[in-house]
PQR file of N, CA, C, O and H, with PARSE charges and radii, in Angstrom:
ATOM      1  N   MET A   1     -51.203 349.942 -33.001 -0.4000 1.5000
ATOM      2  CA  MET A   1     -50.280 351.000 -33.360 -0.0000 2.0000
ATOM      3  C   MET A   1     -50.044 351.001 -34.871  0.5500 1.7000
ATOM      4  O   MET A   1     -50.149 349.975 -35.543 -0.5500 1.4000
ATOM      5  N   PHE A   2     -49.729 352.163 -35.363 -0.4000 1.5000
ATOM      6  CA  PHE A   2     -49.484 352.320 -36.795 -0.0000 2.0000
ATOM      7  C   PHE A   2     -48.017 352.131 -37.159  0.5500 1.7000
ATOM      8  O   PHE A   2     -47.664 352.090 -38.337 -0.5500 1.4000
ATOM      9  H   PHE A   2     -49.643 352.997 -34.817  0.4000 1.0000
ATOM     10  N   TYR A   3     -47.173 352.018 -36.152 -0.4000 1.5000
ATOM     11  CA  TYR A   3     -45.744 351.918 -36.395 -0.0000 2.0000
ATOM     12  C   TYR A   3     -45.122 350.934 -35.420  0.5500 1.7000
ATOM     13  O   TYR A   3     -45.719 350.601 -34.396 -0.5500 1.4000
ATOM     14  H   TYR A   3     -47.460 352.052 -35.195  0.4000 1.0000
ATOM     15  N   ARG A   4     -43.940 350.477 -35.736 -0.4000 1.5000
ATOM     16  CA  ARG A   4     -43.166 349.613 -34.856 -0.0000 2.0000
ATOM     17  C   ARG A   4     -41.955 350.401 -34.386  0.5500 1.7000
ATOM     18  O   ARG A   4     -41.262 351.022 -35.192 -0.5500 1.4000
ATOM     19  H   ARG A   4     -43.455 350.747 -36.568  0.4000 1.0000
ATOM     20  N   ARG A   5     -41.698 350.378 -33.085 -0.4000 1.5000
ATOM     21  CA  ARG A   5     -40.535 351.098 -32.551 -0.0000 2.0000
ATOM     22  C   ARG A   5     -39.268 350.608 -33.245  0.5500 1.7000
ATOM     23  O   ARG A   5     -39.054 349.406 -33.398 -0.5500 1.4000
ATOM     24  H   ARG A   5     -42.260 349.873 -32.430  0.4000 1.0000
ATOM     25  N   ASN A   6     -38.445 351.544 -33.656 -0.4000 1.5000
ATOM     26  CA  ASN A   6     -37.209 351.136 -34.322 -0.0000 2.0000
ATOM     27  C   ASN A   6     -35.976 351.807 -33.736  0.5500 1.7000
ATOM     28  O   ASN A   6     -34.895 351.726 -34.319 -0.5500 1.4000
ATOM     29  H   ASN A   6     -38.619 352.521 -33.531  0.4000 1.0000
ATOM     30  N   ILE A   7     -36.120 352.473 -32.587 -0.4000 1.5000
ATOM     31  CA  ILE A   7     -34.950 353.003 -31.894 -0.0000 2.0000
ATOM     32  C   ILE A   7     -34.995 352.547 -30.446  0.5500 1.7000
ATOM     33  O   ILE A   7     -36.068 352.412 -29.858 -0.5500 1.4000
ATOM     34  H   ILE A   7     -36.998 352.540 -32.113  0.4000 1.0000
ATOM     35  N   GLY A   8     -33.825 352.311 -29.880 -0.4000 1.5000
ATOM     36  CA  GLY A   8     -33.730 351.803 -28.519 -0.0000 2.0000
ATOM     37  C   GLY A   8     -33.940 352.883 -27.466  0.5500 1.7000
ATOM     38  O   GLY A   8     -34.051 354.067 -27.784 -0.5500 1.4000
ATOM     39  H   GLY A   8     -32.953 352.420 -30.358  0.4000 1.0000
ATOM     40  N   SER A   9     -33.991 352.456 -26.214 -0.4000 1.5000
ATOM     41  CA  SER A   9     -34.259 353.365 -25.101 -0.0000 2.0000
ATOM     42  C   SER A   9     -33.173 354.423 -24.942  0.5500 1.7000
ATOM     43  O   SER A   9     -33.478 355.595 -24.721 -0.5500 1.4000
ATOM     44  H   SER A   9     -33.901 351.495 -25.956  0.4000 1.0000
ATOM     45  N   ALA A  10     -31.918 354.023 -25.053 -0.4000 1.5000
ATOM     46  CA  ALA A  10     -30.826 354.983 -24.901 -0.0000 2.0000
ATOM     47  C   ALA A  10     -30.878 356.033 -26.015  0.5500 1.7000
ATOM     48  O   ALA A  10     -30.661 357.219 -25.766 -0.5500 1.4000
ATOM     49  H   ALA A  10     -31.670 353.071 -25.233  0.4000 1.0000
ATOM     50  N   GLN A  11     -31.161 355.600 -27.220 -0.4000 1.5000
ATOM     51  CA  GLN A  11     -31.252 356.538 -28.332 -0.0000 2.0000
ATOM     52  C   GLN A  11     -32.459 357.463 -28.170  0.5500 1.7000
ATOM     53  O   GLN A  11     -32.408 358.624 -28.576 -0.5500 1.4000
ATOM     54  H   GLN A  11     -31.337 354.637 -27.423  0.4000 1.0000
ATOM     55  N   GLN A  12     -33.531 356.962 -27.584 -0.4000 1.5000
ATOM     56  CA  GLN A  12     -34.699 357.804 -27.328 -0.0000 2.0000
ATOM     57  C   GLN A  12     -34.336 358.937 -26.373  0.5500 1.7000
ATOM     58  O   GLN A  12     -34.677 360.094 -26.618 -0.5500 1.4000
ATOM     59  H   GLN A  12     -33.573 356.019 -27.253  0.4000 1.0000
ATOM     60  N   VAL A  13     -33.650 358.606 -25.293 -0.4000 1.5000
ATOM     61  CA  VAL A  13     -33.257 359.620 -24.312 -0.0000 2.0000
ATOM     62  C   VAL A  13     -32.337 360.654 -24.949  0.5500 1.7000
ATOM     63  O   VAL A  13     -32.495 361.853 -24.720 -0.5500 1.4000
ATOM     64  H   VAL A  13     -33.373 357.666 -25.094  0.4000 1.0000
ATOM     65  N   LEU A  14     -31.383 360.198 -25.744 -0.4000 1.5000
ATOM     66  CA  LEU A  14     -30.462 361.122 -26.421 -0.0000 2.0000
ATOM     67  C   LEU A  14     -31.193 362.028 -27.406  0.5500 1.7000
ATOM     68  O   LEU A  14     -30.900 363.221 -27.488 -0.5500 1.4000
ATOM     69  H   LEU A  14     -31.255 359.224 -25.930  0.4000 1.0000
ATOM     70  N   ARG A  15     -32.131 361.475 -28.147 -0.4000 1.5000
ATOM     71  CA  ARG A  15     -32.882 362.275 -29.117 -0.0000 2.0000
ATOM     72  C   ARG A  15     -33.739 363.335 -28.429  0.5500 1.7000
ATOM     73  O   ARG A  15     -33.807 364.473 -28.892 -0.5500 1.4000
ATOM     74  H   ARG A  15     -32.369 360.506 -28.081  0.4000 1.0000
ATOM     75  N   ILE A  16     -34.390 362.970 -27.333 -0.4000 1.5000
ATOM     76  CA  ILE A  16     -35.215 363.937 -26.610 -0.0000 2.0000
ATOM     77  C   ILE A  16     -34.341 365.057 -26.057  0.5500 1.7000
ATOM     78  O   ILE A  16     -34.681 366.233 -26.187 -0.5500 1.4000
ATOM     79  H   ILE A  16     -34.335 362.045 -26.956  0.4000 1.0000
ATOM     80  N   GLY A  17     -33.216 364.698 -25.439 -0.4000 1.5000
ATOM     81  CA  GLY A  17     -32.308 365.703 -24.887 -0.0000 2.0000
ATOM     82  C   GLY A  17     -31.717 366.604 -25.960  0.5500 1.7000
ATOM     83  O   GLY A  17     -31.671 367.823 -25.800 -0.5500 1.4000
ATOM     84  H   GLY A  17     -32.939 363.743 -25.333  0.4000 1.0000
ATOM     85  N   ALA A  18     -31.268 366.006 -27.046 -0.4000 1.5000
ATOM     86  CA  ALA A  18     -30.680 366.790 -28.130 -0.0000 2.0000
ATOM     87  C   ALA A  18     -31.719 367.685 -28.792  0.5500 1.7000
ATOM     88  O   ALA A  18     -31.418 368.817 -29.168 -0.5500 1.4000
ATOM     89  H   ALA A  18     -31.306 365.015 -27.176  0.4000 1.0000
ATOM     90  N   GLY A  19     -32.933 367.182 -28.935 -0.4000 1.5000
ATOM     91  CA  GLY A  19     -34.001 367.979 -29.541 -0.0000 2.0000
ATOM     92  C   GLY A  19     -34.365 369.188 -28.696  0.5500 1.7000
ATOM     93  O   GLY A  19     -34.522 370.292 -29.217 -0.5500 1.4000
ATOM     94  H   GLY A  19     -33.178 366.262 -28.630  0.4000 1.0000
ATOM     95  N   LEU A  20     -34.497 368.981 -27.398 -0.4000 1.5000
ATOM     96  CA  LEU A  20     -34.809 370.096 -26.504 -0.0000 2.0000
ATOM     97  C   LEU A  20     -33.663 371.104 -26.455  0.5500 1.7000
ATOM     98  O   LEU A  20     -33.893 372.314 -26.443 -0.5500 1.4000
ATOM     99  H   LEU A  20     -34.369 368.084 -26.975  0.4000 1.0000
ATOM    100  N   ALA A  21     -32.433 370.601 -26.426 -0.4000 1.5000
ATOM    101  CA  ALA A  21     -31.275 371.500 -26.420 -0.0000 2.0000
ATOM    102  C   ALA A  21     -31.195 372.307 -27.711  0.5500 1.7000
ATOM    103  O   ALA A  21     -30.818 373.479 -27.683 -0.5500 1.4000
ATOM    104  H   ALA A  21     -32.246 369.619 -26.436  0.4000 1.0000
ATOM    105  N   THR A  22     -31.540 371.706 -28.826 -0.4000 1.5000
ATOM    106  CA  THR A  22     -31.537 372.413 -30.109 -0.0000 2.0000
ATOM    107  C   THR A  22     -32.575 373.527 -30.114  0.5500 1.7000
ATOM    108  O   THR A  22     -32.317 374.621 -30.616 -0.5500 1.4000
ATOM    109  H   THR A  22     -31.846 370.754 -28.849  0.4000 1.0000
ATOM    110  N   CYS A  23     -33.746 373.249 -29.558 -0.4000 1.5000
ATOM    111  CA  CYS A  23     -34.792 374.282 -29.474 -0.0000 2.0000
ATOM    112  C   CYS A  23     -34.327 375.459 -28.622  0.5500 1.7000
ATOM    113  O   CYS A  23     -34.486 376.616 -29.011 -0.5500 1.4000
ATOM    114  H   CYS A  23     -33.956 372.360 -29.151  0.4000 1.0000
ATOM    115  N   VAL A  24     -33.761 375.162 -27.477 -0.4000 1.5000
ATOM    116  CA  VAL A  24     -33.292 376.221 -26.579 -0.0000 2.0000
ATOM    117  C   VAL A  24     -32.177 377.019 -27.248  0.5500 1.7000
ATOM    118  O   VAL A  24     -32.186 378.250 -27.210 -0.5500 1.4000
ATOM    119  H   VAL A  24     -33.631 374.223 -27.162  0.4000 1.0000
ATOM    120  N   ALA A  25     -31.225 376.331 -27.856 -0.4000 1.5000
ATOM    121  CA  ALA A  25     -30.120 377.017 -28.526 -0.0000 2.0000
ATOM    122  C   ALA A  25     -30.602 377.854 -29.707  0.5500 1.7000
ATOM    123  O   ALA A  25     -30.063 378.928 -29.973 -0.5500 1.4000
ATOM    124  H   ALA A  25     -31.218 375.331 -27.887  0.4000 1.0000
ATOM    125  N   GLY A  26     -31.607 377.364 -30.405 -0.4000 1.5000
ATOM    126  CA  GLY A  26     -32.152 378.110 -31.534 -0.0000 2.0000
ATOM    127  C   GLY A  26     -32.664 379.477 -31.114  0.5500 1.7000
ATOM    128  O   GLY A  26     -32.395 380.480 -31.777 -0.5500 1.4000
ATOM    129  H   GLY A  26     -32.044 376.491 -30.189  0.4000 1.0000
ATOM    130  N   PHE A  27     -33.400 379.514 -30.015 -0.4000 1.5000
ATOM    131  CA  PHE A  27     -33.937 380.793 -29.552 -0.0000 2.0000
ATOM    132  C   PHE A  27     -32.908 381.624 -28.800  0.5500 1.7000
ATOM    133  O   PHE A  27     -33.029 382.847 -28.732 -0.5500 1.4000
ATOM    134  H   PHE A  27     -33.618 378.700 -29.477  0.4000 1.0000
ATOM    135  N   ALA A  28     -31.893 380.971 -28.233 -0.4000 1.5000
ATOM    136  CA  ALA A  28     -30.867 381.710 -27.489 -0.0000 2.0000
ATOM    137  C   ALA A  28     -29.883 382.412 -28.426  0.5500 1.7000
ATOM    138  O   ALA A  28     -29.402 383.500 -28.112 -0.5500 1.4000
ATOM    139  H   ALA A  28     -31.794 379.977 -28.288  0.4000 1.0000
ATOM    140  N   TYR A  29     -29.584 381.805 -29.562 -0.4000 1.5000
ATOM    141  CA  TYR A  29     -28.542 382.334 -30.438 -0.0000 2.0000
ATOM    142  C   TYR A  29     -29.042 382.926 -31.753  0.5500 1.7000
ATOM    143  O   TYR A  29     -28.275 383.574 -32.465 -0.5500 1.4000
ATOM    144  H   TYR A  29     -29.976 380.921 -29.817  0.4000 1.0000
ATOM    145  N   PHE A  30     -30.294 382.719 -32.081 -0.4000 1.5000
ATOM    146  CA  PHE A  30     -30.826 383.222 -33.351 -0.0000 2.0000
ATOM    147  C   PHE A  30     -32.100 384.010 -33.111  0.5500 1.7000
ATOM    148  O   PHE A  30     -32.684 383.968 -32.028 -0.5500 1.4000
ATOM    149  H   PHE A  30     -30.917 382.193 -31.502  0.4000 1.0000
ATOM    150  N   GLN A  31     -32.517 384.726 -34.137 -0.4000 1.5000
ATOM    151  CA  GLN A  31     -33.737 385.521 -34.047 -0.0000 2.0000
ATOM    152  C   GLN A  31     -34.605 385.272 -35.273  0.5500 1.7000
ATOM    153  O   GLN A  31     -34.120 384.848 -36.322 -0.5500 1.4000
ATOM    154  H   GLN A  31     -32.043 384.760 -35.017  0.4000 1.0000
ATOM    155  N   GLY A  32     -35.873 385.539 -35.122 -0.4000 1.5000
ATOM    156  CA  GLY A  32     -36.801 385.477 -36.246 -0.0000 2.0000
ATOM    157  C   GLY A  32     -37.028 384.079 -36.764  0.5500 1.7000
ATOM    158  O   GLY A  32     -37.087 383.115 -36.001 -0.5500 1.4000
ATOM    159  H   GLY A  32     -36.267 385.883 -34.270  0.4000 1.0000
ATOM    160  N   MET A  33     -37.155 383.983 -38.085 -0.4000 1.5000
ATOM    161  CA  MET A  33     -37.468 382.708 -38.729 -0.0000 2.0000
ATOM    162  C   MET A  33     -36.364 381.670 -38.558  0.5500 1.7000
ATOM    163  O   MET A  33     -36.643 380.471 -38.527 -0.5500 1.4000
ATOM    164  H   MET A  33     -37.107 384.767 -38.705  0.4000 1.0000
ATOM    165  N   SER A  34     -35.122 382.115 -38.448 -0.4000 1.5000
ATOM    166  CA  SER A  34     -34.026 381.167 -38.238 -0.0000 2.0000
ATOM    167  C   SER A  34     -34.216 380.415 -36.930  0.5500 1.7000
ATOM    168  O   SER A  34     -34.030 379.200 -36.871 -0.5500 1.4000
ATOM    169  H   SER A  34     -34.895 383.089 -38.473  0.4000 1.0000
ATOM    170  N   ALA A  35     -34.586 381.141 -35.886 -0.4000 1.5000
ATOM    171  CA  ALA A  35     -34.805 380.511 -34.581 -0.0000 2.0000
ATOM    172  C   ALA A  35     -35.948 379.506 -34.659  0.5500 1.7000
ATOM    173  O   ALA A  35     -35.851 378.409 -34.110 -0.5500 1.4000
ATOM    174  H   ALA A  35     -34.737 382.128 -35.935  0.4000 1.0000
ATOM    175  N   TRP A  36     -37.026 379.878 -35.339 -0.4000 1.5000
ATOM    176  CA  TRP A  36     -38.168 378.976 -35.465 -0.0000 2.0000
ATOM    177  C   TRP A  36     -37.816 377.737 -36.287  0.5500 1.7000
ATOM    178  O   TRP A  36     -38.258 376.635 -35.961 -0.5500 1.4000
ATOM    179  H   TRP A  36     -37.105 380.769 -35.785  0.4000 1.0000
ATOM    180  N   ALA A  37     -37.033 377.906 -37.339 -0.4000 1.5000
ATOM    181  CA  ALA A  37     -36.650 376.764 -38.180 -0.0000 2.0000
ATOM    182  C   ALA A  37     -35.758 375.796 -37.404  0.5500 1.7000
ATOM    183  O   ALA A  37     -35.927 374.581 -37.500 -0.5500 1.4000
ATOM    184  H   ALA A  37     -36.675 378.801 -37.603  0.4000 1.0000
ATOM    185  N   ILE A  38     -34.814 376.333 -36.640 -0.4000 1.5000
ATOM    186  CA  ILE A  38     -33.940 375.481 -35.836 -0.0000 2.0000
ATOM    187  C   ILE A  38     -34.746 374.765 -34.759  0.5500 1.7000
ATOM    188  O   ILE A  38     -34.532 373.582 -34.494 -0.5500 1.4000
ATOM    189  H   ILE A  38     -34.677 377.320 -36.562  0.4000 1.0000
ATOM    190  N   CYS A  39     -35.672 375.488 -34.143 -0.4000 1.5000
ATOM    191  CA  CYS A  39     -36.521 374.882 -33.120 -0.0000 2.0000
ATOM    192  C   CYS A  39     -37.410 373.797 -33.717  0.5500 1.7000
ATOM    193  O   CYS A  39     -37.651 372.781 -33.064 -0.5500 1.4000
ATOM    194  H   CYS A  39     -35.846 376.449 -34.358  0.4000 1.0000
ATOM    195  N   ALA A  40     -37.892 373.981 -34.918 -0.4000 1.5000
ATOM    196  CA  ALA A  40     -38.713 372.960 -35.572 -0.0000 2.0000
ATOM    197  C   ALA A  40     -37.902 371.679 -35.790  0.5500 1.7000
ATOM    198  O   ALA A  40     -38.406 370.576 -35.581 -0.5500 1.4000
ATOM    199  H   ALA A  40     -37.696 374.805 -35.448  0.4000 1.0000
ATOM    200  N   GLY A  41     -36.658 371.832 -36.206 -0.4000 1.5000
ATOM    201  CA  GLY A  41     -35.791 370.665 -36.370 -0.0000 2.0000
ATOM    202  C   GLY A  41     -35.563 369.945 -35.048  0.5500 1.7000
ATOM    203  O   GLY A  41     -35.586 368.716 -34.990 -0.5500 1.4000
ATOM    204  H   GLY A  41     -36.248 372.729 -36.376  0.4000 1.0000
ATOM    205  N   GLY A  42     -35.345 370.712 -33.995 -0.4000 1.5000
ATOM    206  CA  GLY A  42     -35.176 370.117 -32.674 -0.0000 2.0000
ATOM    207  C   GLY A  42     -36.442 369.440 -32.190  0.5500 1.7000
ATOM    208  O   GLY A  42     -36.386 368.398 -31.538 -0.5500 1.4000
ATOM    209  H   GLY A  42     -35.326 371.711 -34.043  0.4000 1.0000
ATOM    210  N   ALA A  43     -37.585 370.032 -32.508 -0.4000 1.5000
ATOM    211  CA  ALA A  43     -38.858 369.437 -32.098 -0.0000 2.0000
ATOM    212  C   ALA A  43     -39.087 368.103 -32.803  0.5500 1.7000
ATOM    213  O   ALA A  43     -39.593 367.163 -32.189 -0.5500 1.4000
ATOM    214  H   ALA A  43     -37.630 370.878 -33.038  0.4000 1.0000
ATOM    215  N   VAL A  44     -38.728 368.006 -34.065 -0.4000 1.5000
ATOM    216  CA  VAL A  44     -38.862 366.739 -34.794 -0.0000 2.0000
ATOM    217  C   VAL A  44     -37.953 365.687 -34.171  0.5500 1.7000
ATOM    218  O   VAL A  44     -38.353 364.534 -34.009 -0.5500 1.4000
ATOM    219  H   VAL A  44     -38.318 368.770 -34.564  0.4000 1.0000
ATOM    220  N   LEU A  45     -36.740 366.080 -33.825 -0.4000 1.5000
ATOM    221  CA  LEU A  45     -35.800 365.156 -33.192 -0.0000 2.0000
ATOM    222  C   LEU A  45     -36.346 364.670 -31.851  0.5500 1.7000
ATOM    223  O   LEU A  45     -36.290 363.477 -31.553 -0.5500 1.4000
ATOM    224  H   LEU A  45     -36.415 367.017 -33.957  0.4000 1.0000
ATOM    225  N   ALA A  46     -36.871 365.585 -31.046 -0.4000 1.5000
ATOM    226  CA  ALA A  46     -37.444 365.201 -29.752 -0.0000 2.0000
ATOM    227  C   ALA A  46     -38.687 364.331 -29.931  0.5500 1.7000
ATOM    228  O   ALA A  46     -38.900 363.392 -29.164 -0.5500 1.4000
ATOM    229  H   ALA A  46     -36.916 366.554 -31.287  0.4000 1.0000
ATOM    230  N   LEU A  47     -39.500 364.632 -30.926 -0.4000 1.5000
ATOM    231  CA  LEU A  47     -40.714 363.853 -31.170 -0.0000 2.0000
ATOM    232  C   LEU A  47     -40.385 362.420 -31.574  0.5500 1.7000
ATOM    233  O   LEU A  47     -41.043 361.485 -31.118 -0.5500 1.4000
ATOM    234  H   LEU A  47     -39.327 365.395 -31.549  0.4000 1.0000
ATOM    235  N   THR A  48     -39.379 362.236 -32.417 -0.4000 1.5000
ATOM    236  CA  THR A  48     -38.993 360.876 -32.800 -0.0000 2.0000
ATOM    237  C   THR A  48     -38.474 360.113 -31.588  0.5500 1.7000
ATOM    238  O   THR A  48     -38.690 358.906 -31.474 -0.5500 1.4000
ATOM    239  H   THR A  48     -38.844 362.995 -32.787  0.4000 1.0000
ATOM    240  N   GLY A  49     -37.799 360.803 -30.693 -0.4000 1.5000
ATOM    241  CA  GLY A  49     -37.359 360.153 -29.461 -0.0000 2.0000
ATOM    242  C   GLY A  49     -38.520 359.812 -28.558  0.5500 1.7000
ATOM    243  O   GLY A  49     -38.535 358.750 -27.936 -0.5500 1.4000
ATOM    244  H   GLY A  49     -37.624 361.783 -30.786  0.4000 1.0000
ATOM    245  N   PHE A  50     -39.490 360.698 -28.478 -0.4000 1.5000
ATOM    246  CA  PHE A  50     -40.640 360.484 -27.604 -0.0000 2.0000
ATOM    247  C   PHE A  50     -41.480 359.285 -28.046  0.5500 1.7000
ATOM    248  O   PHE A  50     -41.897 358.484 -27.209 -0.5500 1.4000
ATOM    249  H   PHE A  50     -39.478 361.562 -28.983  0.4000 1.0000
ATOM    250  N   VAL A  51     -41.728 359.155 -29.335 -0.4000 1.5000
ATOM    251  CA  VAL A  51     -42.550 358.038 -29.820 -0.0000 2.0000
ATOM    252  C   VAL A  51     -41.744 356.775 -30.095  0.5500 1.7000
ATOM    253  O   VAL A  51     -42.320 355.691 -30.198 -0.5500 1.4000
ATOM    254  H   VAL A  51     -41.388 359.805 -30.015  0.4000 1.0000
ATOM    255  N   GLY A  52     -40.427 356.893 -30.216 -0.4000 1.5000
ATOM    256  CA  GLY A  52     -39.595 355.709 -30.439 -0.0000 2.0000
ATOM    257  C   GLY A  52     -39.556 355.221 -31.867  0.5500 1.7000
ATOM    258  O   GLY A  52     -39.188 354.075 -32.125 -0.5500 1.4000
ATOM    259  H   GLY A  52     -39.960 357.773 -30.133  0.4000 1.0000
ATOM    260  N   TYR A  53     -39.929 356.076 -32.794 -0.4000 1.5000
ATOM    261  CA  TYR A  53     -39.951 355.687 -34.204 -0.0000 2.0000
ATOM    262  C   TYR A  53     -39.307 356.783 -35.038  0.5500 1.7000
ATOM    263  O   TYR A  53     -39.633 357.961 -34.894 -0.5500 1.4000
ATOM    264  H   TYR A  53     -40.228 357.007 -32.585  0.4000 1.0000
ATOM    265  N   CYS A  54     -38.394 356.387 -35.905 -0.4000 1.5000
ATOM    266  CA  CYS A  54     -37.733 357.326 -36.809 -0.0000 2.0000
ATOM    267  C   CYS A  54     -37.943 356.838 -38.244  0.5500 1.7000
ATOM    268  O   CYS A  54     -37.447 355.774 -38.614 -0.5500 1.4000
ATOM    269  H   CYS A  54     -38.129 355.430 -36.021  0.4000 1.0000
ATOM    270  N   PRO A  55     -38.675 357.609 -39.053 -0.5600 1.5000
ATOM    271  CA  PRO A  55     -38.913 357.174 -40.437  0.2800 2.0000
ATOM    272  C   PRO A  55     -37.626 357.003 -41.244  0.5500 1.7000
ATOM    273  O   PRO A  55     -37.541 356.103 -42.080 -0.5500 1.4000
ATOM    274  N   MET A  56     -36.636 357.840 -41.010 -0.4000 1.5000
ATOM    275  CA  MET A  56     -35.390 357.731 -41.775 -0.0000 2.0000
ATOM    276  C   MET A  56     -34.608 356.475 -41.401  0.5500 1.7000
ATOM    277  O   MET A  56     -33.913 355.910 -42.245 -0.5500 1.4000
ATOM    278  H   MET A  56     -36.705 358.571 -40.330  0.4000 1.0000
ATOM    279  N   CYS A  57     -34.709 356.031 -40.149 -0.4000 1.5000
ATOM    280  CA  CYS A  57     -34.070 354.768 -39.764 -0.0000 2.0000
ATOM    281  C   CYS A  57     -34.728 353.600 -40.486  0.5500 1.7000
ATOM    282  O   CYS A  57     -34.057 352.635 -40.851 -0.5500 1.4000
ATOM    283  H   CYS A  57     -35.273 356.491 -39.463  0.4000 1.0000
ATOM    284  N   THR A  58     -36.030 353.684 -40.693 -0.4000 1.5000
ATOM    285  CA  THR A  58     -36.740 352.645 -41.432 -0.0000 2.0000
ATOM    286  C   THR A  58     -36.279 352.609 -42.884  0.5500 1.7000
ATOM    287  O   THR A  58     -36.048 351.534 -43.438 -0.5500 1.4000
ATOM    288  H   THR A  58     -36.576 354.468 -40.397  0.4000 1.0000
ATOM    289  N   VAL A  59     -36.145 353.779 -43.500 -0.4000 1.5000
ATOM    290  CA  VAL A  59     -35.681 353.859 -44.885 -0.0000 2.0000
ATOM    291  C   VAL A  59     -34.272 353.288 -45.010  0.5500 1.7000
ATOM    292  O   VAL A  59     -33.954 352.611 -45.988 -0.5500 1.4000
ATOM    293  H   VAL A  59     -36.332 354.652 -43.050  0.4000 1.0000
ATOM    294  N   ALA A  60     -33.422 353.567 -44.002 -0.4000 1.5000
ATOM    295  CA  ALA A  60     -32.041 353.077 -44.027 -0.0000 2.0000
ATOM    296  C   ALA A  60     -31.934 351.608 -43.631  0.5500 1.7000
ATOM    297  O   ALA A  60     -30.873 351.001 -43.778 -0.5500 1.4000
ATOM    298  H   ALA A  60     -33.680 354.117 -43.208  0.4000 1.0000
ATOM    299  N   GLY A  61     -33.031 351.031 -43.128 -0.4000 1.5000
ATOM    300  CA  GLY A  61     -33.005 349.626 -42.744 -0.0000 2.0000
ATOM    301  C   GLY A  61     -32.457 349.387 -41.353  0.5500 1.7000
ATOM    302  O   GLY A  61     -32.015 348.279 -41.047 -0.5500 1.4000
ATOM    303  H   GLY A  61     -33.893 351.524 -43.009  0.4000 1.0000
ATOM    304  N   LEU A  62     -32.476 350.410 -40.500 -0.4000 1.5000
ATOM    305  CA  LEU A  62     -31.957 350.271 -39.141 -0.0000 2.0000
ATOM    306  C   LEU A  62     -33.092 349.951 -38.177  0.5500 1.7000
ATOM    307  O   LEU A  62     -34.158 350.564 -38.234 -0.5500 1.4000
ATOM    308  H   LEU A  62     -32.835 351.310 -40.749  0.4000 1.0000
ATOM    309  N   VAL A  63     -32.858 348.991 -37.295 -0.4000 1.5000
ATOM    310  CA  VAL A  63     -33.818 348.638 -36.262 -0.0000 2.0000
ATOM    311  C   VAL A  63     -33.065 348.611 -34.943  0.5500 1.7000
ATOM    312  O   VAL A  63     -32.149 347.808 -34.770 -0.5500 1.4000
ATOM    313  H   VAL A  63     -31.992 348.492 -37.249  0.4000 1.0000
ATOM    314  N   SER A  64     -33.441 349.482 -34.005 -0.4000 1.5000
ATOM    315  CA  SER A  64     -32.794 349.597 -32.696 -0.0000 2.0000
ATOM    316  C   SER A  64     -31.281 349.776 -32.832  0.5500 1.7000
ATOM    317  O   SER A  64     -30.509 349.174 -32.086 -0.5500 1.4000
ATOM    318  H   SER A  64     -34.186 350.135 -34.145  0.4000 1.0000
ATOM    319  N   GLY A  65     -30.874 350.592 -33.772 -0.4000 1.5000
ATOM    320  CA  GLY A  65     -29.465 350.905 -33.942 -0.0000 2.0000
ATOM    321  C   GLY A  65     -28.681 349.851 -34.701  0.5500 1.7000
ATOM    322  O   GLY A  65     -27.482 350.025 -34.918 -0.5500 1.4000
ATOM    323  H   GLY A  65     -31.502 351.080 -34.378  0.4000 1.0000
ATOM    324  N   LYS A  66     -29.317 348.765 -35.109 -0.4000 1.5000
ATOM    325  CA  LYS A  66     -28.626 347.709 -35.844 -0.0000 2.0000
ATOM    326  C   LYS A  66     -29.187 347.635 -37.251  0.5500 1.7000
ATOM    327  O   LYS A  66     -30.374 347.874 -37.473 -0.5500 1.4000
ATOM    328  H   LYS A  66     -30.291 348.623 -34.932  0.4000 1.0000
ATOM    329  N   ARG A  67     -28.349 347.312 -38.173 -0.4000 1.5000
ATOM    330  CA  ARG A  67     -28.777 347.198 -39.556 -0.0000 2.0000
ATOM    331  C   ARG A  67     -29.601 345.939 -39.744  0.5500 1.7000
ATOM    332  O   ARG A  67     -29.188 344.853 -39.338 -0.5500 1.4000
ATOM    333  H   ARG A  67     -27.385 347.118 -37.993  0.4000 1.0000
ATOM    334  N   HIS A  68     -30.769 346.084 -40.360 -0.4000 1.5000
ATOM    335  CA  HIS A  68     -31.669 344.957 -40.586 -0.0000 2.0000
ATOM    336  C   HIS A  68     -31.611 344.589 -42.063  0.5500 1.7000
ATOM    337  O   HIS A  68     -32.041 345.362 -42.920 -0.5500 1.4000
ATOM    338  H   HIS A  68     -31.104 346.966 -40.689  0.4000 1.0000
ATOM    339  N   ASP A  69     -31.076 343.405 -42.356 -0.4000 1.5000
ATOM    340  CA  ASP A  69     -30.964 342.960 -43.757 -0.0000 2.0000
ATOM    341  C   ASP A  69     -32.068 342.034 -44.140  0.5500 1.7000
ATOM    342  O   ASP A  69     -32.119 341.572 -45.280 -0.5500 1.4000
ATOM    343  H   ASP A  69     -30.727 342.777 -41.661  0.4000 1.0000
TER
END
């Protein structure tokens, strides 16, 4: 693998759910490019949950929700 998982199982489930909900809400409440942009953000959130790796958590030094010093 090219990456090490840095988010836990519970956070993965939450990210996938929140990402999918963001995509649905984007198309339900917005139109045009705004809907696509919101859906893209939700898709990134769901993708990080699906693979279990978040690049921003790595930058912040977080591993499985805990700060790694």
